[in-house]
BAZALUM-422741 format. One record per residue (C-alpha): residue number from 1; residue in three letters; x, y, z. Coordinates in steps of 0.2 Angstrom, whole numbers, always signed. Each point is the difference from the previous one (the first is absolute). Layout:
PT   sedren   bapa      c1      c2      c3
PT      NUM    ALA       X       Y       Z
...
This chain:
PT   sedren   bapa      c1      c2      c3
PT        1    MET    +288    +561    +569
PT        2    THR      -2     -16     +10
PT        3    PRO     +14      -4     +11
PT        4    ARG      +9     -16      -4
PT        5    THR      -1     -10     +16
PT        6    ASN      -6     -18      -4
PT        7    THR     +10     -15      -5
PT        8    TYR      -9     -14     -10
PT        9    PHE      +3     -18      -2
PT       10    ILE      -7     -12     -14
PT       11    SER      +4     -17      -7
PT       12    ASP      -6     -14     -11
PT       13    VAL      -8     +10     -13
PT       14    HIS      +5     -12     -14
PT       15    LEU      -1     +12     -14
PT       16    GLY      +0     -10     -17
PT       17    ALA      -7     -16      +7
PT       18    ASN     -10     -11     -12
PT       19    TYR     -14      -3     +13
PT       20    PHE      -6     +18      -1
PT       21    ALA     -14      +0     -13
PT       22    ASP      +4     +19      -3
PT       23    GLN     +18      +4      +3
PT       24    ARG      -2     +18      -5
PT       25    ALA     -14      +3     +12
PT       26    HIS     +11      -8     +14
PT       27    GLU     +14     +11      -4
PT       28    GLU     -11     +15      -1
PT       29    ARG      -7      -4     +18
PT       30    VAL     +17      -1      +7
PT       31    VAL      +5     +17      -9
PT       32    ALA     -16      +8      +8
PT       33    PHE      +6      -6     +17
PT       34    LEU     +17      +8      -3
PT       35    ARG      -8     +16      -6
PT       36    SER     -11      +0     +16
PT       37    ILE     +15      +0     +11
PT       38    GLU     +13     +10     -10
PT       39    ALA      -5     +17      +9
PT       40    ASP      +4      -6     +18
PT       41    ALA     +13     -14      -3
PT       42    LYS     +17      +3      +5
PT       43    ALA      +6     -18      -3
PT       44    LEU      -7     -15      -9
PT       45    TYR      +6     -18      +4
PT       46    LEU      -4     -13     -14
PT       47    LEU      +3     -16      +9
PT       48    GLY      +2     -12     -14
PT       49    ASP     -10      -9     -14
PT       50    ILE      -6     +17      -6
PT       51    LEU      +2      -8     -18
PT       52    ASP      -5     -18      -3
PT       53    TYR     +16      -2     -11
PT       54    TRP     +14     +11      -5
PT       55    TYR     +17      -2      -8
PT       56    GLU     +12     +14      -5
PT       57    TYR     +11      -4     -15
PT       58    ARG     +15     +11      -3
PT       59    THR      -9     +11     -12
PT       60    VAL     -18      -6      +0
PT       61    VAL     -14      +0     +13
PT       62    PRO     -17      -9      -1
PT       63    ARG     -14     +10      -7
PT       64    GLY     -15      +7     +10
PT       65    TYR      -2      +8     +17
PT       66    VAL      +2     +18      -8
PT       67    ARG     -13      +8     +11
PT       68    PHE      +6      -8     +16
PT       69    PHE     +18      +4      -4
PT       70    GLY      -5     +18      -5
PT       71    GLN      -9      +2     +16
PT       72    LEU     +15      -6     +10
PT       73    ALA     +11     +12      -9
PT       74    ARG     -12     +15      +3
PT       75    MET      +1      -4     +19
PT       76    ALA     +18      -2      +0
PT       77    ASP      +2     +17      -9
PT       78    ALA     -11      +8     +13
PT       79    GLY     +12      -6     +14
PT       80    VAL      -8     -16      +5
PT       81    GLU     +12     -13      +6
PT       82    ILE      -4     -17      -9
PT       83    VAL      +8     -16      +6
PT       84    TRP      -3     -16     -10
PT       85    PHE      +4     -16      +9
PT       86    ILE      +2     -15     -12
PT       87    GLY     -12     -14      +2
PT       88    ASN      -1     -17      -7
PT       89    HIS      -9      +5     -16
PT       90    ASP      +9     +17      -4
PT       91    ILE     +17      -8      +5
PT       92    TRP      +9      +5     -15
PT       93    LEU      -1     +19      +3
PT       94    PHE     +17      +7      -3
PT       95    ASP      +4     +19      -4
PT       96    TYR     -12      +6     -13
PT       97    LEU     -14      +6     +12
PT       98    ARG     +13      +6     +12
PT       99    ASP      +9     +11     -13
PT      100    GLU     -16      +5     -10
PT      101    ILE     -12      +4     +14
PT      102    GLY     +12      +3     +15
PT      103    LEU      -6     -13     +12
PT      104    ARG     +10     -11     +11
PT      105    VAL      +1     -19      -3
PT      106    VAL      +2     -11     +15
PT      107    ASP      +4     -19      -1
PT      108    THR      +3     -10     +16
PT      109    ALA      +1     -19      +4
PT      110    ASP      -1      +4     +18
PT      111    GLY     -19      +2      +2
PT      112    GLY      +1     +19      -1
PT      113    ILE     +10     +15      +6
PT      114    PRO      -2     +12     +15
PT      115    VAL      -7     +17      -5
PT      116    THR      -2     +15     +11
PT      117    ILE     -15     +11      -4
PT      118    ASP      -4     +16     +10
PT      119    GLY     +11      -7     +13
PT      120    VAL     -10     -16      +2
PT      121    HIS      +9     -17      -4
PT      122    PHE      -8     -11     -14
PT      123    PHE      +6     -16      -8
PT      124    LEU      -6      -1     -18
PT      125    GLY      +1     -14     -13
PT      126    HIS     -10      -9     -13
PT      127    GLY      -2     -15     +10
PT      128    ASP      +5     -15     -11
PT      129    THR     +17      -1     +11
PT      130    PHE      -9      +4     +16
PT      131    GLY      +3     -15     +12
PT      132    ARG      +4     -18      -4
PT      133    GLN      -2      -4     -19
PT      134    PRO      -1     -18      -8
PT      135    THR     +17      -5      -7
PT      136    SER      -8      -1     -17
PT      137    TYR      -5     +18      +0
PT      138    ARG     +17      +5      +6
PT      139    MET      +8      -9     -14
PT      140    LEU     -12      +8     -13
PT      141    ARG      +3     +17      +7
PT      142    ALA     +19      -2      +0
PT      143    MET      -1      -6     -18
PT      144    PHE     -10     +15      -5
PT      145    HIS     +13     +11      +8
PT      146    SER     +14      -8      -9
PT      147    PRO      +9     +11     -12
PT      148    VAL      +3     -15     -11
PT      149    CYS     -18      -5      +0
PT      150    GLN      -5     +18      -3
PT      151    TRP     +11      +1     -15
PT      152    LEU      -6     -17      -7
PT      153    PHE     -18      +6      +2
PT      154    GLY      +4     +17      -8
PT      155    ALA      +7      -9     -15
PT      156    ILE     -17      -7      -4
PT      157    HIS     -11     +11     -11
PT      158    PRO     -14      +8     +10
PT      159    ARG     -13      -7     -12
PT      160    TRP      +3     -16      +9
PT      161    THR      +5      +5     +18
PT      162    ILE     -14     +13      +3
PT      163    PRO     -15     -12      -4
PT      164    PHE      +9     -14      +9
PT      165    ALA      +2     +11     +16
PT      166    HIS     -19      +5      +0
PT      167    ARG      -6     -18      -3
PT      168    TRP     +11      -5     +15
PT      169    SER      -7     +14     +11
PT      170    SER     -18      -5      -5
PT      171    HIS      +3     -18      +3
PT      172    SER      +8      +2     +17
PT      173    ARG     -15     +11      +6
PT      174    LYS     -13     -12      -6
PT      175    GLY      +9     -16      +6
PT      176    SER      +5      +7     +17
PT      177    GLY     -16      -6      +8
PT      178    ARG      -3     +18      +7
PT      179    PRO     -18      +5      +1
PT      180    ALA      -8     +14      -9
PT      181    VAL      +3     +11     +16
PT      182    PRO     +18      -4      +6
PT      183    THR      +3      -7     +17
PT      184    LEU     +16      -4     +10
PT      185    LEU      +2     -18      +2
PT      186    PRO      +3      -5     +18
PT      187    ASP     +18      -5      -2
PT      188    THR      +4     +15     -11
PT      189    ARG      -8     +12     +13
PT      190    ARG     +10      -8     +14
PT      191    ASN     +16      +1     -10
PT      192    VAL      -3     +19      -4
PT      193    GLU      -5      +4     +18
PT      194    ALA     +15      -9      +8
PT      195    PHE     +12      +9     -12
PT      196    ALA      -8     +17      +4
PT      197    ARG      +0      -3     +19
PT      198    THR     +19      -5      -1
PT      199    LEU      +3     +17      -9
PT      200    ALA     -10     +10     +12
PT      201    GLU      +8      -8     +15
PT      202    ALA     +17      +3      -7
PT      203    ALA      -4     +18      -3
PT      204    PRO      -9      +8     +14
PT      205    ARG      -2     +16     -10
PT      206    LEU      -9      -8     -14
PT      207    ARG     -18      +5      -2
PT      208    TYR      -6      -7     -16
PT      209    ILE      +3     -14     -12
PT      210    VAL      -7      +3     -17
PT      211    ILE      +0     -14     -14
PT      212    GLY     -10      -6     -15
PT      213    HIS      +1     -16     -10
PT      214    HIS     -14     -10      +9
PT      215    HIS     -14      +9      -8
PT      216    VAL     -10      +2     +17
PT      217    ALA      -3     +16      +9
PT      218    LEU      +5      -2     +18
PT      219    ASP      +4     +12     +15
PT      220    GLU      +4      -8     +17
PT      221    PRO     +12      +2     +15
PT      222    ILE     +15     -10      +0
PT      223    THR      +7      +6     +17
PT      224    PRO      -6     +14     +11
PT      225    HIS     +10     +13      -9
PT      226    CYS      +0      -7     -18
PT      227    ARG     -14      -4     -13
PT      228    LEU      +1     -11     -16
PT      229    LEU     -10      +7     -15
PT      230    ILE      -2     -10     -16
PT      231    LEU      -6     +11     -14
PT      232    GLY     -12     -11     -10
PT      233    ASN      -1      +1     -19
PT      234    TRP      -8      +9     -14
PT      235    ILE      -8     -15      -8
PT      236    ASP     -16      -4     +10
PT      237    ARG      +2     +16     +11
PT      238    SER     +10     +17      -1
PT      239    THR      +8      +1     +17
PT      240    TYR     +15     +12      +5
PT      241    ALA      +7      +7     +16
PT      242    ARG      +2     +18      +5
PT      243    TRP     +12      +7     +13
PT      244    ASP      -4     +18      +5
PT      245    GLY     +14      +3     +12
PT      246    ALA      -9      -8     +15
PT      247    THR     -12     -14      -6
PT      248    LEU      +2     -14     -12
PT      249    SER     -16      -4      -8
PT      250    LEU      -5     -15     -12
PT      251    LEU     -13      +7     -12
PT      252    ASP     -10      -5     -15
PT      253    TYR      +0     +11     -16
PT      254    GLY     -18      +3      -5
PT      255    GLY      +3     +12     -14
């Protein structure tokens, strides 16, 4: 039996997004990746935007993702620790997957949280609240987190809310001005690096900062003792990170 020694990190899978010509094939590729790591994985960190849209009603959840959720359940049942960080697309993830699969859901407005893995200090987050954010985005995020706004949204029939959410997502991606291969704009990069450097300087034991959200794959030193790693995405690439207890590697799934 293969020893479970590795910890994996993945983000920005965007399952269910309208811009995938074959959504089933996209889901199957993600499931194939999870199957490829299930034998040696001791932990899996899903760092947000795993689903392009998700809203849990009190007694109803959106259709789809059966193979993906089933694979997560299989891994959880085998003893793999699964931690799902809420992103800005799967923001309305409440207790259904937590209770049904046995994973842990993390939501933070502070850029992320410190996590110790194999005695090494990490800082993990989705990335949408990492560093300075425009006032408009902070207001939008606060509205999405408002219990009153969530209740009002939930009162609308899903036949209206789900198509609207997917149209918004597709329009945002097409209208963002981002090239086919995402890059970090200079101001965004300076903002992210400055915040990462502030974190690292305030915590001398911090070794790795791992985030998603920006859809670029990046691994660079922030201070002599700390590295910043941005996980990329599963839209134009299939990137993820693996921690083997000694080294954190940014990899591309070629399966």
